[in-house]
C-alpha positions as CSV (number, residue, x, y, z in Angstrom):
1,X,50.7,107.3,-32.5
2,X,48.5,110.7,-33.1
3,X,49.8,113.0,-35.7
4,X,48.9,116.7,-35.4
5,X,50.0,118.6,-38.5
6,X,50.9,122.1,-38.0
7,X,48.0,123.8,-39.7
8,X,45.4,121.9,-37.5
9,X,43.4,124.2,-35.5
10,X,43.8,124.6,-31.9
11,X,41.8,122.0,-29.2
12,X,38.6,123.3,-28.2
13,X,38.1,123.9,-24.4
14,X,36.6,120.4,-23.4
15,X,39.3,118.8,-26.0
16,X,36.6,117.3,-27.6
17,X,35.6,115.8,-31.3
18,X,32.6,116.2,-32.9
19,X,32.9,114.2,-36.1
20,X,35.5,111.1,-36.1
21,X,36.7,109.7,-39.7
22,X,36.9,105.7,-39.7
23,X,38.1,104.8,-43.2
24,X,37.9,101.0,-43.6
25,X,38.9,98.4,-46.2
26,X,37.2,95.5,-44.0
27,X,41.4,94.4,-43.3
28,X,42.4,93.2,-39.5
29,X,44.4,96.4,-38.9
30,X,41.2,98.7,-40.5
31,X,39.0,96.6,-37.9
32,X,41.1,97.3,-34.9
33,X,41.5,101.0,-35.7
34,X,37.3,101.3,-36.3
35,X,37.5,99.9,-33.1
36,X,39.5,103.0,-31.5
37,X,37.5,105.3,-33.4
38,X,34.5,104.3,-31.9
39,X,35.6,104.2,-28.4
40,X,36.9,107.7,-29.4
41,X,33.8,109.2,-30.5
42,X,31.6,107.5,-27.9
43,X,34.1,108.9,-25.7
44,X,33.4,112.4,-27.0
45,X,30.1,112.0,-28.2
46,X,31.0,112.7,-31.6
47,X,29.5,111.0,-35.0
48,X,31.4,108.7,-36.8
49,X,31.6,108.7,-40.3
50,X,33.1,105.0,-42.0
51,X,34.2,105.4,-45.6
52,X,35.3,102.7,-48.0
53,X,37.0,103.3,-51.3
54,X,36.3,100.9,-54.3
55,X,39.3,102.0,-56.4
56,X,40.1,100.2,-59.8
57,X,42.4,103.0,-60.9
58,X,45.4,100.6,-60.9
59,X,43.7,97.9,-63.1
60,X,43.9,98.2,-66.7
61,X,40.7,98.9,-68.5
62,X,38.9,96.4,-70.3
63,X,36.9,93.4,-70.0
64,X,36.2,92.2,-66.2
65,X,36.7,95.5,-64.8
66,X,32.9,96.0,-64.1
67,X,32.8,92.9,-62.3
68,X,35.8,94.0,-60.1
69,X,34.2,97.1,-59.5
70,X,31.1,95.3,-58.5
71,X,33.1,93.0,-56.1
72,X,34.9,95.7,-54.6
73,X,31.6,97.8,-53.8
74,X,30.2,94.5,-52.3
75,X,33.0,94.4,-50.4
76,X,32.4,98.1,-49.3
77,X,29.4,97.6,-48.4
78,X,29.9,94.8,-45.8
79,X,32.5,96.7,-44.3
80,X,30.8,99.5,-43.7
81,X,27.5,97.8,-42.7
82,X,30.1,96.0,-39.7
83,X,31.2,99.8,-38.5
84,X,27.5,100.9,-38.6
85,X,26.9,97.5,-36.5
86,X,29.5,98.2,-34.2
87,X,29.0,101.5,-33.7
88,X,25.4,101.5,-33.1
89,X,26.0,98.7,-30.4
90,X,28.2,101.1,-28.9
91,X,25.6,104.1,-29.0
92,X,27.7,106.0,-31.4
93,X,26.1,107.7,-34.3
94,X,27.5,107.0,-37.6
95,X,26.9,107.2,-41.2
96,X,29.0,105.2,-44.0
97,X,29.9,106.1,-47.4
98,X,31.3,104.2,-50.4
99,X,33.3,105.8,-52.7
100,X,35.5,105.2,-55.9
101,X,39.0,106.3,-56.1
102,X,42.5,106.5,-54.7
103,X,41.8,105.6,-51.1
104,X,44.0,108.6,-49.8
105,X,42.5,111.0,-51.7
106,X,39.5,110.1,-51.1
107,X,39.9,110.1,-47.3
108,X,41.6,113.5,-47.4
109,X,38.2,115.1,-50.0
110,X,35.9,113.4,-47.4
111,X,37.8,115.4,-44.4
112,X,38.0,118.6,-46.1
113,X,33.9,118.1,-47.4
114,X,32.6,117.1,-44.2
115,X,34.0,118.9,-41.1
116,X,36.1,116.3,-39.9
117,X,37.7,116.9,-36.7
118,X,40.2,113.4,-36.4
119,X,40.9,110.5,-38.7
120,X,41.3,107.4,-36.8
121,X,43.5,104.8,-39.4
122,X,45.0,101.4,-39.1
123,X,48.6,101.3,-40.3
124,X,50.3,97.9,-41.8
125,X,53.6,98.6,-40.6
126,X,55.5,98.3,-43.6
127,X,58.9,99.7,-44.5
128,X,61.4,99.8,-47.2
129,X,60.4,98.3,-50.8
130,X,57.2,97.0,-49.8
131,X,55.9,100.3,-48.6
132,X,57.6,101.8,-52.1
133,X,55.8,99.3,-54.2
134,X,52.5,99.0,-52.7
135,X,52.4,103.1,-51.2
136,X,51.1,103.6,-47.7
137,X,47.9,105.4,-47.8
138,X,47.9,105.9,-44.0
139,X,51.2,107.7,-44.4
140,X,50.1,109.7,-47.4
141,X,46.8,110.8,-45.0
142,X,49.0,111.6,-42.5
143,X,51.3,113.6,-44.4
144,X,48.6,115.8,-46.2
145,X,45.1,116.0,-43.6
146,X,44.8,119.2,-42.0
147,X,43.5,117.3,-39.2
148,X,45.0,115.2,-36.4
149,X,45.5,111.7,-37.4
150,X,45.1,108.8,-34.7
151,X,47.2,105.8,-36.2
152,X,46.7,102.5,-34.7
153,X,49.5,100.0,-35.9
154,X,48.4,96.5,-37.1
155,X,49.4,93.5,-34.7
156,X,51.2,90.4,-35.7
157,X,54.4,90.1,-38.1
158,X,53.2,92.7,-40.8
């Protein structure tokens, strides 16, 4: 699914993208979306931008938060290294950013601050109460991004 917001700029004559954002959390849906994003970046000779958000905002302040954040940072570095490695194998120039904060906000700010042309993200396909309780980063980005968002659904029985 490619969601193109009304405020999105008109496509260029060649239909290309110069920069593709690949948000990742290291999960299987994110990994599948990264593969799609790298393939698109390769096709359009675009730069890949990987981002991981270590978000501790939902956790109470107190003992253990620093350890939790360190664990999230390490997971983020590992996820970003995987994306950079895969991009390099495909001949795509890629950079990675470890950020902090709610993922949807981090992604949207990165889009605005880095002249991103396309976001490629995985979606778990949750609905009903699970989506309401957990929220949907992808849905939030689709609703608020000023650039097209390419949504790659997770396989299996999510």
